[in-house]
N, C-alpha and C positions, 0 to 999 in steps of 0.2 A: 494934198489929198483930196480926191473927188467926193463930194457930198453924196451920201446915199439919199436916193429918192424913196421917201417913206410913204410908198403908195399903197392903198387898200386894195383888196381882191375884187372881183366881180360881184355884183349883187346876186344873191340867190333868193329868188321869189318863192314864197310858201303861202298856203291858204291859211286865213285866220278863221279858226273853228270855235274858240271858246267865247262865252259872253263875259261882260265885266264881273258878274257874281262869281262865276267860276274861277277867275283869275284871283279874285280876293279870297275865296275859300283856300286856294293853294298857299297864298301868302300868309294866312293866318294859321292854317292846319300844318302846313309842310308837306301835304301830299294831296293828290287829287286822283280819283278814279273815273276813267272813260270807259263805259262799257261799249262792246261791239264795234270797237274801232277797226279791228282786222276781220277780213273776210275769211271763210272757211277754207277757200282755195290758197289763201296766203299762209294760213297755219299748216296746211298740208304741205306746202313748199319748204316751210321751216322745218317740219319733221323729217323730210326726206333729206335735207341738206345736213342736218345733224349727223346722219348716219354716213353721208358722203365725206364729211370732214374726218370722222372716226376711222372711215375704211381707207383713208389716204388717197381719196380721189383727186385732191388738189395738191399742186407742187408745194411742198413744204421742206424746210431745212431740218426739222428736228422732230416731227411727229412720227411716233412709231405705230403704224396702222395695226388695227386689231386683226386677228386671224381671219383670213378670208373665208374660212369654212364656218364661222360663226353665223347663225341666223340674225336677222335684224333684231328680234327679241333679246338674243344673247348679247348683242352689241350694247342695247340699251341697259342691260343689267350690269354692265361693267364701267359706265362712264358716270362720273360725278359732275364735272365741269369742263368746259373748254374755254380758255382765256384767249381773247383777242382773235376769234375766228374771222373776223372782217379783214384780217391781214392776208388771208389766202383765199377766202370764199366771196365771190362776187355777189352771191345770194344774200349773205349776211351783210355785205356793205350796202346792197340795195335797201334793206331794212333799216341800217343806221341812217340813211338818207331819206326814208320814207316820207313822202309829202305831208300826209296827215299828222304823223308824229312830230316832224320838224316844225309844222305849223304851229302846234301846241306848245312846243318848245320856245318858239319866237315870241309867245305871249307870256310865259310864266317863268322861264329860267332865272332871269334877274328882274322880275317884276317888282321886287322890294327896293330897286334903285331907281330914283326919280327921273334920270336922264338916259336911261338905257334905250337903245335903238332897236332891240329885237334880234340882234346878231348872235349866233351860237356855233360853237364847234364841238366835235366829238373826239374823245381821246381813248375810249375803251369800250370793248363789247365782251360779254361773258354769257356763256350758253350753259345754264343748269339743267341737269337732268333730275337729280334727286330722286332715286329708285325707292321703292318701298323699303322700309326699316332703316333708311339712312338718316343721319342726323341733320339737324338745322344748324343755324349759326346763331351764336349768342349776341346779346344786345351790342350794337355798334353804331358808329355814324361814318358814313362813307368819307367825309371830309377828312378824316384822319388819314386816310390812305391816298387821297387825292386833293391835296390842298389847292385853293384858289385864293385871289386876292380879295374877292368880294363876296364870298359865301354864296356863290351862284352854281356850285356843283349840283347836278341834278341826274337822277336815275330815270330811264324811261323803261319800265318793267312790262314786257310783253308776255301775257299769260297764253302759252301754247296749249296748255291743258287747264282744266277746271282747277283753281287753287282754293282748297277747302281747310278747315281746322284739322280734319282727319289726315290729309296728306302733306301737311306743313306750310300753309300759307304764310303771308307775312303778318306780323303784329306791329304795331306802331304806338308811339306815345304822342297823340296829336298836340301840335303847338311846341314841341321840344325843339324846334328849329328857331324859335323866336329870339332867343337870348344871344344866339352866336356862341354859346359855350360848348367847347369840346370836353366831354367828360373823361376823366382817367380810366384807365384799363388795368385789368389784372387777369390771371389765369383762372378760369372758371373750374369748378370742382364737378361738373356733371358731363363727363365724356360720353355717356350713353345717349344723352338728349342733344348735345351740341358738338360741333367739330372742333378742331384744334385751335381755331382763332380765339384771341383774347376777348374779354367781355368788358364792355363799359359799365361803370357803376356809380352810385352817388345820387340817385334820383328816385322818385316814387314810380316804381313799375306797376303799381296796382291798378294804374289808370289806363293800361295798355288795351287796345282793342284789335281784334282779328280783321283783316282785310281779305274777305273771301270774294272771289271774282269768277266769272265764267270765262271759258277760253274765248279769246279774241279781245279781252279787256286790256286796257293799259292802266298801270299804276305809275304816276309820276311822282317822285319824292325828292326833297331837298337834302343836300348833303349833310346837314346838321341834324336831320330827323333821326331820332332813336328808332331803331327797328331790330327785329329779331325773326327767327322762324324756328319752330319745334321739329322734331323728328317726324318723319313720314310714317304714320301709324295706318295707313291706308294700303290698298292693294292696287293703286294706280300710280303712275308717274306724275311728277309735277315739273314739267319741262318749262323753262322760262328764258327768254333772251332779254338781258337787261344790258342796256348800252348807257354809257355815262357821257355827259355834256357839261358844258359850262358857257358863261358868257364870253363871246369871243374877244372882248376887250380885256379879260383877265389873263395875265401870264400863268404859265402852267409849270411851277417849280417842283416837278417830281423829284428831280435831282439837282445837285448843285455840283457843276463842273468847274474845272480849274479857271480862275480868272473871273468868276461869277460871284455874285453876292445873292442872298435870298431875295433881294428887291428886284433884281433884273433876271434871275434864272428863268429860262423859258423853254421847255421842251416843245419842238415843232413836229411831232409825229402825230398830227392832228388832222381832222377832216372839216372843213367848213361846211355847215348844212343849212343855214338861214342868215339872211342879211349879208353883211360883208365882213371880211377878215381884215381888221386894222393892221395886223402885222404881216400881211402877205409878202411885204418887201424883204422879210427875213428869209423867205423860202420855206421849204418843207423838208423834213427828214422822211426818206423813203423807208417804210418798215420792212424788217427781215420777213422773209417767207417763212414764218414760223408761228407756232401757236403752243399754248400750254394746255395739254390735256391730262387731267387729273382722273386716274381710274379709281374707282371705289373698291372697298374690300370685297365686294361680291365677285370681282373677277377671279379671285381664287376659288370660289365655289363653282363658278362656270367652268374653270379649267379642270377642277376636280371631277365634275360631272362628265367631262369629255376625256377623262383618264390622262390628262397632261401631267 
């Protein structure tokens, strides 16, 4: 049998933006806020593209476009979240690969590992709209849903709008990433405040702090950081594009397929964004032209107003 050449992919160069103090703050606290990273024109492009995805302007196997008669405002009123929009939108993929964002990721994603070389890959994008009066999400740790081998999962949270206490900004427990402990989860009993997702428990939540940011800021947070958001009690949207990444050296065992073990399972529907991909020799899975578009309950109200 011919031996497989285990070659790495080409190097992706990105700018180094942070100083050593900022990197250390991320390691210790589990999150880092970088204000004004995105320009106003970039935020405008993201706002327009959200509507384009929802209206079915991109080829997709499964998206059900909203009624073309709806105004842009009505479209926004009906959407809660779009999962994996970068699978169909070149605009969203551009922001997944944004040089400034990926430059920061190359400094902090696995900064807790002494021999990490700055290589990073992306596996997920999510575009949240969070209209007024819609619930937040209860306490959770992202690593519960996206496991890595080395605790390197990281979210890059792009504030497309101002995120405030009133409209449901993030709340975090600083330093809850340090132990590497995944807290158990149960069903919460507050459906008016939080959506259907289960709630992590077993820690002191009284030390939570709000992370209020202006549009254009980035919030980076480790996959073990406890975080949540409350219901949007304001009259503005809280649009956020959050992309998830990890150390490129970590396998991605999202699922276990036949013939695999947890130690070698590795899903290859990923995008290298910084440094090199040491597993490039495995090849890549081509994502389906599909997204997950979650409409919120407000769509019924919009349809009622239109007499549908």
